C-alpha positions in Angstrom: 94.3 75.4 107.4 92.2 75.5 104.0 92.5 78.0 101.3 90.1 80.7 100.9 87.9 79.6 98.1 87.6 82.8 96.7 90.9 84.6 96.7 93.0 81.4 96.8 95.8 80.3 99.0 96.6 82.1 102.2 100.2 83.4 100.8 98.4 85.1 97.8 95.8 87.0 100.0 98.3 87.8 102.7 100.5 89.3 100.1 97.8 91.2 98.4 96.7 92.6 101.5 99.9 93.9 102.6 100.4 95.8 99.2 97.1 97.2 99.7 97.8 98.4 103.3 101.1 99.9 102.3 99.4 101.8 99.5 96.7 103.1 101.9 99.7 104.4 104.1 101.4 106.2 101.3 98.2 107.7 100.2 97.5 109.0 103.8 101.1 110.4 104.3 100.3 112.6 100.9 96.9 113.9 102.7 98.4 115.0 105.9 97.5 118.5 106.8 100.6 120.2 107.0 99.2 122.6 109.8 97.6 120.2 112.0 100.9 118.1 112.0 103.2 121.1 112.7 100.8 122.3 115.5 100.7 118.8 117.1 104.5 118.4 117.3 104.8 122.1 118.4 102.6 121.0 121.4 104.4 118.1 122.3 107.4 120.1 122.2 106.3 122.6 124.2 104.9 120.4 126.9 108.0 118.9 127.3 110.0 122.0 127.4 107.9 123.5 130.1 108.2 120.5 132.1 104.6 119.3 132.2 103.5 115.9 131.5 102.0 114.1 128.6 99.4 111.4 128.8 98.2 109.2 126.3 94.4 107.9 125.9 92.8 105.3 123.8 90.7 102.3 123.8 91.2 98.9 122.2 93.9 98.5 119.3 93.8 102.2 119.5 94.7 102.1 122.8 97.6 99.8 122.0 98.9 102.3 119.5 98.6 105.0 122.1 100.8 103.0 124.7 103.2 102.3 121.7 103.7 106.1 121.1 104.1 106.7 125.1 106.8 104.1 125.2 108.7 105.9 122.5 108.0 109.4 124.3 109.7 107.7 127.4 112.7 106.7 125.6 112.9 110.4 124.5 113.0 111.3 128.1 109.4 112.8 128.2 107.4 112.7 131.2 104.6 110.4 129.9 102.0 108.3 131.0 98.8 106.0 129.9 95.2 106.5 131.2 94.3 103.1 132.8 97.6 102.2 134.3 97.6 102.0 138.3 100.9 104.3 138.2 99.2 107.1 136.3 99.0 110.2 138.6 96.3 113.0 138.3 96.2 115.3 135.3 97.2 118.9 136.2 96.9 122.2 134.3 99.0 122.7 131.3 99.6 118.8 131.1 98.7 117.3 127.4 96.3 114.6 126.7 96.9 112.9 123.4 93.7 110.8 122.7 93.5 108.2 119.8 89.9 107.4 118.5 89.0 106.8 114.9 85.2 107.6 115.6 85.9 110.3 118.1 82.7 108.7 119.8 84.2 105.9 122.1 82.7 106.8 125.4 85.2 106.2 128.1 87.9 108.2 125.8 85.5 110.9 125.6 84.6 111.0 129.0 88.3 110.9 130.2 89.1 113.6 127.9 86.3 115.8 129.2 87.3 115.3 132.9 90.9 116.2 131.8 90.2 119.4 130.2 88.1 120.2 133.0 90.9 120.1 135.3 93.2 122.4 132.9 94.8 120.0 130.5 94.8 120.6 126.8 93.6 118.1 124.4 95.1 116.7 121.2 93.0 114.4 119.3 94.2 111.9 116.6 91.0 110.8 114.6 89.2 110.3 111.5 86.3 112.4 112.4 87.1 115.8 113.6 83.5 116.7 113.8 83.0 114.1 116.5 82.1 114.9 120.3 85.8 114.2 121.0 87.2 116.3 118.3 84.8 119.4 119.4 86.8 119.7 122.6 90.3 119.4 121.3 93.1 122.0 121.6 94.2 120.7 118.1 93.5 117.7 115.9 95.2 115.3 113.4 93.0 113.8 110.9 94.2 110.4 110.0 91.7 108.5 107.7 90.6 105.1 108.2 88.0 103.3 106.2 85.9 105.8 104.2 82.2 105.8 103.9 82.5 104.3 100.7 84.7 101.8 101.8 82.2 101.1 104.3 79.4 100.7 102.0 81.4 98.3 99.7 82.2 96.1 102.7 78.7 95.7 103.7 77.7 94.8 100.0 80.4 92.4 100.0 79.4 90.8 103.1 75.9 90.6 102.0 76.5 89.1 98.4 79.5 86.8 99.7 81.7 88.1 96.5 84.9 88.7 98.7 86.1 89.7 102.2 87.4 93.1 103.3 90.8 93.3 103.2 91.0 95.4 106.3 88.3 94.6 108.7 86.9 97.1 111.2 89.3 100.0 112.1 92.4 98.3 110.9 93.5 101.0 108.6 93.1 103.8 111.0 95.2 102.0 113.5 97.9 101.1 110.9 97.9 104.9 109.8 98.2 106.0 113.2 101.1 103.7 114.2 103.1 104.5 111.2 102.1 108.3 111.6 103.3 108.3 115.4 106.5 106.5 114.7 107.3 109.1 112.2 106.5 111.8 114.8 109.1 110.1 117.0 111.5 110.6 114.0 110.7 113.9 113.6 111.0 114.5 117.4 114.6 113.1 117.3 115.8 115.4 114.8 114.0 118.7 116.2 115.4 117.8 119.8 118.8 116.6 118.3 118.5 113.2 120.2 120.9 110.5 119.1 120.1 106.9 119.1 122.4 106.0 122.1 120.2 108.1 124.3 117.1 106.5 123.5 119.0 102.9 124.0 119.8 104.2 127.5 116.1 104.3 128.7 115.1 101.2 126.9 114.1 98.4 129.1 116.9 95.6 129.4 115.7 93.2 132.0 117.6 90.2 130.8 117.8 87.6 133.4 121.7 87.0 134.2 122.4 83.4 135.2 124.2 83.3 138.4 127.2 80.7 138.5 127.8 79.0 142.0 129.6 76.0 140.9 133.1 76.5 139.7 133.0 73.6 137.3 129.8 75.4 135.9 131.7 78.5 135.1 134.5 76.2 133.5 131.9 74.6 131.2 130.5 78.2 130.2 133.8 79.6 129.2 
């Protein structure tokens, strides 16, 4: 692989990108809205306490982040599903749908959220655009910034002039910020629900293949 002629060897670019991303994550932590975050966590806890289900919703990389959050909720003992999976049941009244979408204008996400709301579900949205179509139907929202308008302008200028390449293409900043935020929510839930790591470990998938020994000599060699 050849080095980037503008920014130098891959190592330098990768290191610089990691430093830039970590700085953006710190900035995002400082800009979180206290009331939004508290309401979001309270909604999750109340749903669990009332024995209702939680559904995660997202497309593309945002969908992968949503799935990761669903897995951690499962480890905590929540009744949780991901839209699009064949085992996902129908939404019922008072269930909670958590939708992840940077723009808030992703067609399949918005349509699914609208149908869920029609069936009585509450909609929580994690987005950069609270004024979006998705944001307007939400019960509550958490604002997580991605690339700002200024960033986008700069990115387009760089693409045209060829001066440099964006450190974080497309929605990467949003997705990374959301991943860190939702993992931090899990940490908050562990503390609020007084869970222990051992309880999470009990629900962690452990499907390691065990070797079956049929020959006594094999058993002797393995001992």
